[in-house]
Chimera marker file (.cmm) of the C-alpha trace (Angstrom):
<marker_set name="trace">
<marker id="1" x="-10.291" y="-10.655" z="7.899" r="1" g="1" b="0" radius="0.5"/>
<marker id="2" x="-13.866" y="-10.591" z="6.509" r="1" g="1" b="0" radius="0.5"/>
<marker id="3" x="-14.649" y="-13.527" z="4.084" r="1" g="1" b="0" radius="0.5"/>
<marker id="4" x="-14.005" y="-12.018" z="0.640" r="1" g="1" b="0" radius="0.5"/>
<marker id="5" x="-12.397" y="-8.713" z="1.737" r="1" g="1" b="0" radius="0.5"/>
<marker id="6" x="-8.965" y="-8.075" z="-0.219" r="1" g="1" b="0" radius="0.5"/>
<marker id="7" x="-6.465" y="-5.168" z="0.608" r="1" g="1" b="0" radius="0.5"/>
<marker id="8" x="-3.478" y="-3.845" z="-1.461" r="1" g="1" b="0" radius="0.5"/>
<marker id="9" x="-0.807" y="-1.608" z="-0.007" r="1" g="1" b="0" radius="0.5"/>
<marker id="10" x="-0.222" y="1.089" z="-2.588" r="1" g="1" b="0" radius="0.5"/>
<marker id="11" x="3.364" y="1.631" z="-3.652" r="1" g="1" b="0" radius="0.5"/>
<marker id="12" x="4.318" y="5.304" z="-3.657" r="1" g="1" b="0" radius="0.5"/>
<marker id="13" x="6.840" y="6.441" z="-6.305" r="1" g="1" b="0" radius="0.5"/>
<marker id="14" x="8.107" y="9.859" z="-5.384" r="1" g="1" b="0" radius="0.5"/>
<marker id="15" x="10.592" y="12.077" z="-7.486" r="1" g="1" b="0" radius="0.5"/>
<marker id="16" x="11.444" y="15.725" z="-7.628" r="1" g="1" b="0" radius="0.5"/>
<marker id="17" x="8.232" y="16.454" z="-9.468" r="1" g="1" b="0" radius="0.5"/>
<marker id="18" x="5.723" y="14.905" z="-7.011" r="1" g="1" b="0" radius="0.5"/>
<marker id="19" x="4.270" y="11.309" z="-6.354" r="1" g="1" b="0" radius="0.5"/>
<marker id="20" x="2.603" y="8.470" z="-8.259" r="1" g="1" b="0" radius="0.5"/>
<marker id="21" x="0.767" y="5.709" z="-6.985" r="1" g="1" b="0" radius="0.5"/>
<marker id="22" x="-1.233" y="2.893" z="-8.923" r="1" g="1" b="0" radius="0.5"/>
<marker id="23" x="-4.538" y="2.358" z="-7.240" r="1" g="1" b="0" radius="0.5"/>
<marker id="24" x="-5.972" y="-0.597" z="-9.298" r="1" g="1" b="0" radius="0.5"/>
<marker id="25" x="-4.709" y="-2.593" z="-12.375" r="1" g="1" b="0" radius="0.5"/>
<marker id="26" x="-6.544" y="-5.188" z="-14.314" r="1" g="1" b="0" radius="0.5"/>
<marker id="27" x="-3.828" y="-7.704" z="-13.418" r="1" g="1" b="0" radius="0.5"/>
<marker id="28" x="-3.971" y="-7.008" z="-9.727" r="1" g="1" b="0" radius="0.5"/>
<marker id="29" x="-5.839" y="-10.094" z="-7.661" r="1" g="1" b="0" radius="0.5"/>
<marker id="30" x="-8.620" y="-7.950" z="-6.439" r="1" g="1" b="0" radius="0.5"/>
<marker id="31" x="-9.576" y="-6.715" z="-9.949" r="1" g="1" b="0" radius="0.5"/>
<marker id="32" x="-12.310" y="-8.617" z="-11.615" r="1" g="1" b="0" radius="0.5"/>
<marker id="33" x="-14.356" y="-6.342" z="-13.591" r="1" g="1" b="0" radius="0.5"/>
<marker id="34" x="-15.006" y="-2.510" z="-14.217" r="1" g="1" b="0" radius="0.5"/>
<marker id="35" x="-18.162" y="-0.560" z="-13.936" r="1" g="1" b="0" radius="0.5"/>
<marker id="36" x="-17.494" y="2.918" z="-12.599" r="1" g="1" b="0" radius="0.5"/>
<marker id="37" x="-15.092" y="5.185" z="-10.803" r="1" g="1" b="0" radius="0.5"/>
<marker id="38" x="-16.271" y="7.926" z="-8.591" r="1" g="1" b="0" radius="0.5"/>
<marker id="39" x="-14.927" y="10.267" z="-6.023" r="1" g="1" b="0" radius="0.5"/>
<marker id="40" x="-16.671" y="11.409" z="-2.854" r="1" g="1" b="0" radius="0.5"/>
<marker id="41" x="-15.701" y="13.539" z="-0.036" r="1" g="1" b="0" radius="0.5"/>
<marker id="42" x="-16.021" y="13.608" z="3.625" r="1" g="1" b="0" radius="0.5"/>
<marker id="43" x="-15.844" y="16.546" z="6.126" r="1" g="1" b="0" radius="0.5"/>
<marker id="44" x="-13.878" y="15.910" z="9.240" r="1" g="1" b="0" radius="0.5"/>
<marker id="45" x="-15.848" y="13.871" z="11.926" r="1" g="1" b="0" radius="0.5"/>
<marker id="46" x="-18.694" y="12.903" z="9.276" r="1" g="1" b="0" radius="0.5"/>
<marker id="47" x="-19.811" y="9.318" z="9.370" r="1" g="1" b="0" radius="0.5"/>
<marker id="48" x="-21.236" y="7.955" z="6.079" r="1" g="1" b="0" radius="0.5"/>
<marker id="49" x="-22.545" y="4.498" z="7.009" r="1" g="1" b="0" radius="0.5"/>
<marker id="50" x="-23.934" y="1.936" z="6.560" r="1" g="1" b="0" radius="0.5"/>
<marker id="51" x="-24.703" y="0.548" z="3.254" r="1" g="1" b="0" radius="0.5"/>
<marker id="52" x="-24.563" y="-2.650" z="1.127" r="1" g="1" b="0" radius="0.5"/>
<marker id="53" x="-24.761" y="-3.734" z="-2.360" r="1" g="1" b="0" radius="0.5"/>
<marker id="54" x="-27.004" y="-6.808" z="-3.848" r="1" g="1" b="0" radius="0.5"/>
<marker id="55" x="-26.025" y="-6.550" z="-7.533" r="1" g="1" b="0" radius="0.5"/>
<marker id="56" x="-22.409" y="-4.891" z="-7.351" r="1" g="1" b="0" radius="0.5"/>
<marker id="57" x="-19.979" y="-7.685" z="-6.728" r="1" g="1" b="0" radius="0.5"/>
<marker id="58" x="-17.197" y="-5.530" z="-5.237" r="1" g="1" b="0" radius="0.5"/>
<marker id="59" x="-16.582" y="-1.997" z="-4.153" r="1" g="1" b="0" radius="0.5"/>
<marker id="60" x="-12.975" y="-0.890" z="-4.026" r="1" g="1" b="0" radius="0.5"/>
<marker id="61" x="-12.312" y="2.165" z="-1.551" r="1" g="1" b="0" radius="0.5"/>
<marker id="62" x="-9.225" y="4.251" z="-1.602" r="1" g="1" b="0" radius="0.5"/>
<marker id="63" x="-8.723" y="7.615" z="0.141" r="1" g="1" b="0" radius="0.5"/>
<marker id="64" x="-6.387" y="9.667" z="-1.695" r="1" g="1" b="0" radius="0.5"/>
<marker id="65" x="-6.404" y="12.787" z="0.610" r="1" g="1" b="0" radius="0.5"/>
<marker id="66" x="-6.881" y="13.202" z="4.262" r="1" g="1" b="0" radius="0.5"/>
<marker id="67" x="-7.782" y="10.087" z="6.174" r="1" g="1" b="0" radius="0.5"/>
<marker id="68" x="-10.777" y="7.821" z="6.912" r="1" g="1" b="0" radius="0.5"/>
<marker id="69" x="-11.752" y="4.927" z="9.136" r="1" g="1" b="0" radius="0.5"/>
<marker id="70" x="-13.316" y="2.531" z="6.946" r="1" g="1" b="0" radius="0.5"/>
<marker id="71" x="-15.418" y="0.000" z="8.828" r="1" g="1" b="0" radius="0.5"/>
<marker id="72" x="-16.757" y="-3.311" z="7.532" r="1" g="1" b="0" radius="0.5"/>
<marker id="73" x="-19.497" y="-5.455" z="8.954" r="1" g="1" b="0" radius="0.5"/>
<marker id="74" x="-20.195" y="-9.001" z="7.825" r="1" g="1" b="0" radius="0.5"/>
<marker id="75" x="-23.996" y="-9.705" z="8.218" r="1" g="1" b="0" radius="0.5"/>
<marker id="76" x="-24.085" y="-12.477" z="5.638" r="1" g="1" b="0" radius="0.5"/>
<marker id="77" x="-25.911" y="-15.391" z="7.561" r="1" g="1" b="0" radius="0.5"/>
<marker id="78" x="-23.895" y="-17.891" z="5.566" r="1" g="1" b="0" radius="0.5"/>
<marker id="79" x="-20.549" y="-16.688" z="5.865" r="1" g="1" b="0" radius="0.5"/>
<marker id="80" x="-17.733" y="-18.092" z="7.948" r="1" g="1" b="0" radius="0.5"/>
<marker id="81" x="-16.876" y="-14.440" z="9.171" r="1" g="1" b="0" radius="0.5"/>
<marker id="82" x="-20.517" y="-13.690" z="10.005" r="1" g="1" b="0" radius="0.5"/>
<marker id="83" x="-20.791" y="-10.893" z="12.829" r="1" g="1" b="0" radius="0.5"/>
<marker id="84" x="-17.102" y="-9.901" z="12.280" r="1" g="1" b="0" radius="0.5"/>
<marker id="85" x="-16.068" y="-6.265" z="12.033" r="1" g="1" b="0" radius="0.5"/>
<marker id="86" x="-12.883" y="-4.963" z="10.186" r="1" g="1" b="0" radius="0.5"/>
<marker id="87" x="-11.559" y="-1.492" z="10.621" r="1" g="1" b="0" radius="0.5"/>
<marker id="88" x="-8.982" y="0.005" z="8.149" r="1" g="1" b="0" radius="0.5"/>
<marker id="89" x="-7.461" y="3.544" z="8.699" r="1" g="1" b="0" radius="0.5"/>
<marker id="90" x="-6.629" y="4.411" z="5.195" r="1" g="1" b="0" radius="0.5"/>
<marker id="91" x="-5.389" y="7.630" z="3.369" r="1" g="1" b="0" radius="0.5"/>
<marker id="92" x="-2.434" y="9.658" z="2.856" r="1" g="1" b="0" radius="0.5"/>
<marker id="93" x="-0.583" y="8.338" z="5.678" r="1" g="1" b="0" radius="0.5"/>
<marker id="94" x="-1.532" y="4.624" z="4.857" r="1" g="1" b="0" radius="0.5"/>
<marker id="95" x="-2.132" y="4.244" z="1.069" r="1" g="1" b="0" radius="0.5"/>
<marker id="96" x="-4.110" y="1.164" z="0.147" r="1" g="1" b="0" radius="0.5"/>
<marker id="97" x="-7.176" y="0.009" z="-1.493" r="1" g="1" b="0" radius="0.5"/>
<marker id="98" x="-9.769" y="-2.023" z="0.261" r="1" g="1" b="0" radius="0.5"/>
<marker id="99" x="-12.138" y="-4.288" z="-1.798" r="1" g="1" b="0" radius="0.5"/>
<marker id="100" x="-15.465" y="-4.978" z="-0.153" r="1" g="1" b="0" radius="0.5"/>
<marker id="101" x="-17.479" y="-7.767" z="-1.354" r="1" g="1" b="0" radius="0.5"/>
<marker id="102" x="-21.451" y="-7.570" z="-2.024" r="1" g="1" b="0" radius="0.5"/>
<marker id="103" x="-23.626" y="-7.770" z="1.039" r="1" g="1" b="0" radius="0.5"/>
<marker id="104" x="-21.036" y="-6.482" z="3.444" r="1" g="1" b="0" radius="0.5"/>
<marker id="105" x="-22.088" y="-3.438" z="5.220" r="1" g="1" b="0" radius="0.5"/>
<marker id="106" x="-19.541" y="-0.824" z="4.974" r="1" g="1" b="0" radius="0.5"/>
<marker id="107" x="-19.009" y="3.037" z="5.781" r="1" g="1" b="0" radius="0.5"/>
<marker id="108" x="-16.348" y="5.430" z="6.766" r="1" g="1" b="0" radius="0.5"/>
<marker id="109" x="-15.660" y="8.321" z="8.967" r="1" g="1" b="0" radius="0.5"/>
<marker id="110" x="-13.407" y="11.413" z="8.190" r="1" g="1" b="0" radius="0.5"/>
<marker id="111" x="-10.755" y="11.245" z="10.685" r="1" g="1" b="0" radius="0.5"/>
<marker id="112" x="-8.331" y="14.025" z="9.512" r="1" g="1" b="0" radius="0.5"/>
<marker id="113" x="-8.527" y="17.589" z="10.113" r="1" g="1" b="0" radius="0.5"/>
<marker id="114" x="-9.108" y="18.397" z="6.525" r="1" g="1" b="0" radius="0.5"/>
<marker id="115" x="-11.824" y="17.006" z="3.991" r="1" g="1" b="0" radius="0.5"/>
<marker id="116" x="-10.994" y="13.618" z="2.826" r="1" g="1" b="0" radius="0.5"/>
<marker id="117" x="-11.274" y="12.486" z="-0.903" r="1" g="1" b="0" radius="0.5"/>
<marker id="118" x="-12.187" y="8.902" z="-1.507" r="1" g="1" b="0" radius="0.5"/>
<marker id="119" x="-12.152" y="7.087" z="-4.750" r="1" g="1" b="0" radius="0.5"/>
<marker id="120" x="-14.406" y="4.098" z="-5.350" r="1" g="1" b="0" radius="0.5"/>
<marker id="121" x="-14.123" y="1.709" z="-8.117" r="1" g="1" b="0" radius="0.5"/>
<marker id="122" x="-16.994" y="-0.494" z="-8.534" r="1" g="1" b="0" radius="0.5"/>
<marker id="123" x="-18.037" y="-3.422" z="-10.527" r="1" g="1" b="0" radius="0.5"/>
<marker id="124" x="-21.287" y="-1.876" z="-11.786" r="1" g="1" b="0" radius="0.5"/>
<marker id="125" x="-22.263" y="1.549" z="-12.839" r="1" g="1" b="0" radius="0.5"/>
<marker id="126" x="-24.736" y="3.460" z="-10.541" r="1" g="1" b="0" radius="0.5"/>
<marker id="127" x="-28.196" y="2.927" z="-11.704" r="1" g="1" b="0" radius="0.5"/>
<marker id="128" x="-30.194" y="6.303" z="-11.015" r="1" g="1" b="0" radius="0.5"/>
<marker id="129" x="-33.698" y="4.655" z="-11.734" r="1" g="1" b="0" radius="0.5"/>
<marker id="130" x="-32.967" y="1.650" z="-9.606" r="1" g="1" b="0" radius="0.5"/>
<marker id="131" x="-30.123" y="2.199" z="-7.209" r="1" g="1" b="0" radius="0.5"/>
<marker id="132" x="-28.402" y="-0.836" z="-5.769" r="1" g="1" b="0" radius="0.5"/>
<marker id="133" x="-27.847" y="0.975" z="-2.191" r="1" g="1" b="0" radius="0.5"/>
<marker id="134" x="-29.296" y="-0.535" z="0.782" r="1" g="1" b="0" radius="0.5"/>
<marker id="135" x="-28.804" y="1.566" z="3.783" r="1" g="1" b="0" radius="0.5"/>
<marker id="136" x="-28.741" y="0.848" z="7.580" r="1" g="1" b="0" radius="0.5"/>
<marker id="137" x="-28.613" y="3.864" z="10.039" r="1" g="1" b="0" radius="0.5"/>
<marker id="138" x="-24.939" y="4.641" z="11.171" r="1" g="1" b="0" radius="0.5"/>
<marker id="139" x="-26.017" y="4.064" z="14.787" r="1" g="1" b="0" radius="0.5"/>
<marker id="140" x="-28.147" y="1.006" z="14.274" r="1" g="1" b="0" radius="0.5"/>
<marker id="141" x="-28.173" y="-1.425" z="17.307" r="1" g="1" b="0" radius="0.5"/>
<marker id="142" x="-28.192" y="-4.264" z="14.654" r="1" g="1" b="0" radius="0.5"/>
<marker id="143" x="-24.465" y="-3.572" z="14.082" r="1" g="1" b="0" radius="0.5"/>
<marker id="144" x="-22.097" y="-3.874" z="17.073" r="1" g="1" b="0" radius="0.5"/>
<marker id="145" x="-19.990" y="-1.053" z="16.203" r="1" g="1" b="0" radius="0.5"/>
<marker id="146" x="-19.594" y="2.521" z="17.864" r="1" g="1" b="0" radius="0.5"/>
<marker id="147" x="-18.182" y="5.259" z="15.739" r="1" g="1" b="0" radius="0.5"/>
<marker id="148" x="-16.612" y="7.184" z="18.327" r="1" g="1" b="0" radius="0.5"/>
<marker id="149" x="-12.951" y="7.769" z="18.705" r="1" g="1" b="0" radius="0.5"/>
<marker id="150" x="-11.269" y="4.984" z="20.879" r="1" g="1" b="0" radius="0.5"/>
<marker id="151" x="-8.300" y="6.468" z="22.824" r="1" g="1" b="0" radius="0.5"/>
<marker id="152" x="-6.337" y="3.361" z="23.527" r="1" g="1" b="0" radius="0.5"/>
<link id1="1" id2="2" r="1" g="1" b="0" radius="0.2"/>
<link id1="2" id2="3" r="1" g="1" b="0" radius="0.2"/>
<link id1="3" id2="4" r="1" g="1" b="0" radius="0.2"/>
<link id1="4" id2="5" r="1" g="1" b="0" radius="0.2"/>
<link id1="5" id2="6" r="1" g="1" b="0" radius="0.2"/>
<link id1="6" id2="7" r="1" g="1" b="0" radius="0.2"/>
<link id1="7" id2="8" r="1" g="1" b="0" radius="0.2"/>
<link id1="8" id2="9" r="1" g="1" b="0" radius="0.2"/>
<link id1="9" id2="10" r="1" g="1" b="0" radius="0.2"/>
<link id1="10" id2="11" r="1" g="1" b="0" radius="0.2"/>
<link id1="11" id2="12" r="1" g="1" b="0" radius="0.2"/>
<link id1="12" id2="13" r="1" g="1" b="0" radius="0.2"/>
<link id1="13" id2="14" r="1" g="1" b="0" radius="0.2"/>
<link id1="14" id2="15" r="1" g="1" b="0" radius="0.2"/>
<link id1="15" id2="16" r="1" g="1" b="0" radius="0.2"/>
<link id1="16" id2="17" r="1" g="1" b="0" radius="0.2"/>
<link id1="17" id2="18" r="1" g="1" b="0" radius="0.2"/>
<link id1="18" id2="19" r="1" g="1" b="0" radius="0.2"/>
<link id1="19" id2="20" r="1" g="1" b="0" radius="0.2"/>
<link id1="20" id2="21" r="1" g="1" b="0" radius="0.2"/>
<link id1="21" id2="22" r="1" g="1" b="0" radius="0.2"/>
<link id1="22" id2="23" r="1" g="1" b="0" radius="0.2"/>
<link id1="23" id2="24" r="1" g="1" b="0" radius="0.2"/>
<link id1="24" id2="25" r="1" g="1" b="0" radius="0.2"/>
<link id1="25" id2="26" r="1" g="1" b="0" radius="0.2"/>
<link id1="26" id2="27" r="1" g="1" b="0" radius="0.2"/>
<link id1="27" id2="28" r="1" g="1" b="0" radius="0.2"/>
<link id1="28" id2="29" r="1" g="1" b="0" radius="0.2"/>
<link id1="29" id2="30" r="1" g="1" b="0" radius="0.2"/>
<link id1="30" id2="31" r="1" g="1" b="0" radius="0.2"/>
<link id1="31" id2="32" r="1" g="1" b="0" radius="0.2"/>
<link id1="32" id2="33" r="1" g="1" b="0" radius="0.2"/>
<link id1="33" id2="34" r="1" g="1" b="0" radius="0.2"/>
<link id1="34" id2="35" r="1" g="1" b="0" radius="0.2"/>
<link id1="35" id2="36" r="1" g="1" b="0" radius="0.2"/>
<link id1="36" id2="37" r="1" g="1" b="0" radius="0.2"/>
<link id1="37" id2="38" r="1" g="1" b="0" radius="0.2"/>
<link id1="38" id2="39" r="1" g="1" b="0" radius="0.2"/>
<link id1="39" id2="40" r="1" g="1" b="0" radius="0.2"/>
<link id1="40" id2="41" r="1" g="1" b="0" radius="0.2"/>
<link id1="41" id2="42" r="1" g="1" b="0" radius="0.2"/>
<link id1="42" id2="43" r="1" g="1" b="0" radius="0.2"/>
<link id1="43" id2="44" r="1" g="1" b="0" radius="0.2"/>
<link id1="44" id2="45" r="1" g="1" b="0" radius="0.2"/>
<link id1="45" id2="46" r="1" g="1" b="0" radius="0.2"/>
<link id1="46" id2="47" r="1" g="1" b="0" radius="0.2"/>
<link id1="47" id2="48" r="1" g="1" b="0" radius="0.2"/>
<link id1="48" id2="49" r="1" g="1" b="0" radius="0.2"/>
<link id1="49" id2="50" r="1" g="1" b="0" radius="0.2"/>
<link id1="50" id2="51" r="1" g="1" b="0" radius="0.2"/>
<link id1="51" id2="52" r="1" g="1" b="0" radius="0.2"/>
<link id1="52" id2="53" r="1" g="1" b="0" radius="0.2"/>
<link id1="53" id2="54" r="1" g="1" b="0" radius="0.2"/>
<link id1="54" id2="55" r="1" g="1" b="0" radius="0.2"/>
<link id1="55" id2="56" r="1" g="1" b="0" radius="0.2"/>
<link id1="56" id2="57" r="1" g="1" b="0" radius="0.2"/>
<link id1="57" id2="58" r="1" g="1" b="0" radius="0.2"/>
<link id1="58" id2="59" r="1" g="1" b="0" radius="0.2"/>
<link id1="59" id2="60" r="1" g="1" b="0" radius="0.2"/>
<link id1="60" id2="61" r="1" g="1" b="0" radius="0.2"/>
<link id1="61" id2="62" r="1" g="1" b="0" radius="0.2"/>
<link id1="62" id2="63" r="1" g="1" b="0" radius="0.2"/>
<link id1="63" id2="64" r="1" g="1" b="0" radius="0.2"/>
<link id1="64" id2="65" r="1" g="1" b="0" radius="0.2"/>
<link id1="65" id2="66" r="1" g="1" b="0" radius="0.2"/>
<link id1="66" id2="67" r="1" g="1" b="0" radius="0.2"/>
<link id1="67" id2="68" r="1" g="1" b="0" radius="0.2"/>
<link id1="68" id2="69" r="1" g="1" b="0" radius="0.2"/>
<link id1="69" id2="70" r="1" g="1" b="0" radius="0.2"/>
<link id1="70" id2="71" r="1" g="1" b="0" radius="0.2"/>
<link id1="71" id2="72" r="1" g="1" b="0" radius="0.2"/>
<link id1="72" id2="73" r="1" g="1" b="0" radius="0.2"/>
<link id1="73" id2="74" r="1" g="1" b="0" radius="0.2"/>
<link id1="74" id2="75" r="1" g="1" b="0" radius="0.2"/>
<link id1="75" id2="76" r="1" g="1" b="0" radius="0.2"/>
<link id1="76" id2="77" r="1" g="1" b="0" radius="0.2"/>
<link id1="77" id2="78" r="1" g="1" b="0" radius="0.2"/>
<link id1="78" id2="79" r="1" g="1" b="0" radius="0.2"/>
<link id1="79" id2="80" r="1" g="1" b="0" radius="0.2"/>
<link id1="80" id2="81" r="1" g="1" b="0" radius="0.2"/>
<link id1="81" id2="82" r="1" g="1" b="0" radius="0.2"/>
<link id1="82" id2="83" r="1" g="1" b="0" radius="0.2"/>
<link id1="83" id2="84" r="1" g="1" b="0" radius="0.2"/>
<link id1="84" id2="85" r="1" g="1" b="0" radius="0.2"/>
<link id1="85" id2="86" r="1" g="1" b="0" radius="0.2"/>
<link id1="86" id2="87" r="1" g="1" b="0" radius="0.2"/>
<link id1="87" id2="88" r="1" g="1" b="0" radius="0.2"/>
<link id1="88" id2="89" r="1" g="1" b="0" radius="0.2"/>
<link id1="89" id2="90" r="1" g="1" b="0" radius="0.2"/>
<link id1="90" id2="91" r="1" g="1" b="0" radius="0.2"/>
<link id1="91" id2="92" r="1" g="1" b="0" radius="0.2"/>
<link id1="92" id2="93" r="1" g="1" b="0" radius="0.2"/>
<link id1="93" id2="94" r="1" g="1" b="0" radius="0.2"/>
<link id1="94" id2="95" r="1" g="1" b="0" radius="0.2"/>
<link id1="95" id2="96" r="1" g="1" b="0" radius="0.2"/>
<link id1="96" id2="97" r="1" g="1" b="0" radius="0.2"/>
<link id1="97" id2="98" r="1" g="1" b="0" radius="0.2"/>
<link id1="98" id2="99" r="1" g="1" b="0" radius="0.2"/>
<link id1="99" id2="100" r="1" g="1" b="0" radius="0.2"/>
<link id1="100" id2="101" r="1" g="1" b="0" radius="0.2"/>
<link id1="101" id2="102" r="1" g="1" b="0" radius="0.2"/>
<link id1="102" id2="103" r="1" g="1" b="0" radius="0.2"/>
<link id1="103" id2="104" r="1" g="1" b="0" radius="0.2"/>
<link id1="104" id2="105" r="1" g="1" b="0" radius="0.2"/>
<link id1="105" id2="106" r="1" g="1" b="0" radius="0.2"/>
<link id1="106" id2="107" r="1" g="1" b="0" radius="0.2"/>
<link id1="107" id2="108" r="1" g="1" b="0" radius="0.2"/>
<link id1="108" id2="109" r="1" g="1" b="0" radius="0.2"/>
<link id1="109" id2="110" r="1" g="1" b="0" radius="0.2"/>
<link id1="110" id2="111" r="1" g="1" b="0" radius="0.2"/>
<link id1="111" id2="112" r="1" g="1" b="0" radius="0.2"/>
<link id1="112" id2="113" r="1" g="1" b="0" radius="0.2"/>
<link id1="113" id2="114" r="1" g="1" b="0" radius="0.2"/>
<link id1="114" id2="115" r="1" g="1" b="0" radius="0.2"/>
<link id1="115" id2="116" r="1" g="1" b="0" radius="0.2"/>
<link id1="116" id2="117" r="1" g="1" b="0" radius="0.2"/>
<link id1="117" id2="118" r="1" g="1" b="0" radius="0.2"/>
<link id1="118" id2="119" r="1" g="1" b="0" radius="0.2"/>
<link id1="119" id2="120" r="1" g="1" b="0" radius="0.2"/>
<link id1="120" id2="121" r="1" g="1" b="0" radius="0.2"/>
<link id1="121" id2="122" r="1" g="1" b="0" radius="0.2"/>
<link id1="122" id2="123" r="1" g="1" b="0" radius="0.2"/>
<link id1="123" id2="124" r="1" g="1" b="0" radius="0.2"/>
<link id1="124" id2="125" r="1" g="1" b="0" radius="0.2"/>
<link id1="125" id2="126" r="1" g="1" b="0" radius="0.2"/>
<link id1="126" id2="127" r="1" g="1" b="0" radius="0.2"/>
<link id1="127" id2="128" r="1" g="1" b="0" radius="0.2"/>
<link id1="128" id2="129" r="1" g="1" b="0" radius="0.2"/>
<link id1="129" id2="130" r="1" g="1" b="0" radius="0.2"/>
<link id1="130" id2="131" r="1" g="1" b="0" radius="0.2"/>
<link id1="131" id2="132" r="1" g="1" b="0" radius="0.2"/>
<link id1="132" id2="133" r="1" g="1" b="0" radius="0.2"/>
<link id1="133" id2="134" r="1" g="1" b="0" radius="0.2"/>
<link id1="134" id2="135" r="1" g="1" b="0" radius="0.2"/>
<link id1="135" id2="136" r="1" g="1" b="0" radius="0.2"/>
<link id1="136" id2="137" r="1" g="1" b="0" radius="0.2"/>
<link id1="137" id2="138" r="1" g="1" b="0" radius="0.2"/>
<link id1="138" id2="139" r="1" g="1" b="0" radius="0.2"/>
<link id1="139" id2="140" r="1" g="1" b="0" radius="0.2"/>
<link id1="140" id2="141" r="1" g="1" b="0" radius="0.2"/>
<link id1="141" id2="142" r="1" g="1" b="0" radius="0.2"/>
<link id1="142" id2="143" r="1" g="1" b="0" radius="0.2"/>
<link id1="143" id2="144" r="1" g="1" b="0" radius="0.2"/>
<link id1="144" id2="145" r="1" g="1" b="0" radius="0.2"/>
<link id1="145" id2="146" r="1" g="1" b="0" radius="0.2"/>
<link id1="146" id2="147" r="1" g="1" b="0" radius="0.2"/>
<link id1="147" id2="148" r="1" g="1" b="0" radius="0.2"/>
<link id1="148" id2="149" r="1" g="1" b="0" radius="0.2"/>
<link id1="149" id2="150" r="1" g="1" b="0" radius="0.2"/>
<link id1="150" id2="151" r="1" g="1" b="0" radius="0.2"/>
<link id1="151" id2="152" r="1" g="1" b="0" radius="0.2"/>
</marker_set>
């Protein structure tokens, strides 16, 4: 696991009315502060990658509908896991939240046959005048990752 990354399997509580699951609580280990919660969607097969943050201390990613392949790359020179890649297959078949630390490049690909819905819980609100979003092309040769499906 990349240094500083945390995961939490989500407990789903079903009853005859439907399901409930808690995504993040202020007494969870990965909770440190709150800045903003937002929802983004992905169409099937679309890659939204790569980006990282310098100010935002963590980015909690939780797919609540459909499935995504969330990929992290540790480009931090001083990290013991420098150069490591982590893959997480998250969504309605594997409910979890992944907390991504600052400076760790991350992105995801929609891997279900329907639009996926991703909730992000971040430490800082988005600043429209000075965005803390630093981008690298999804197919950059700087990152040792290929977004194609692996038929293992």
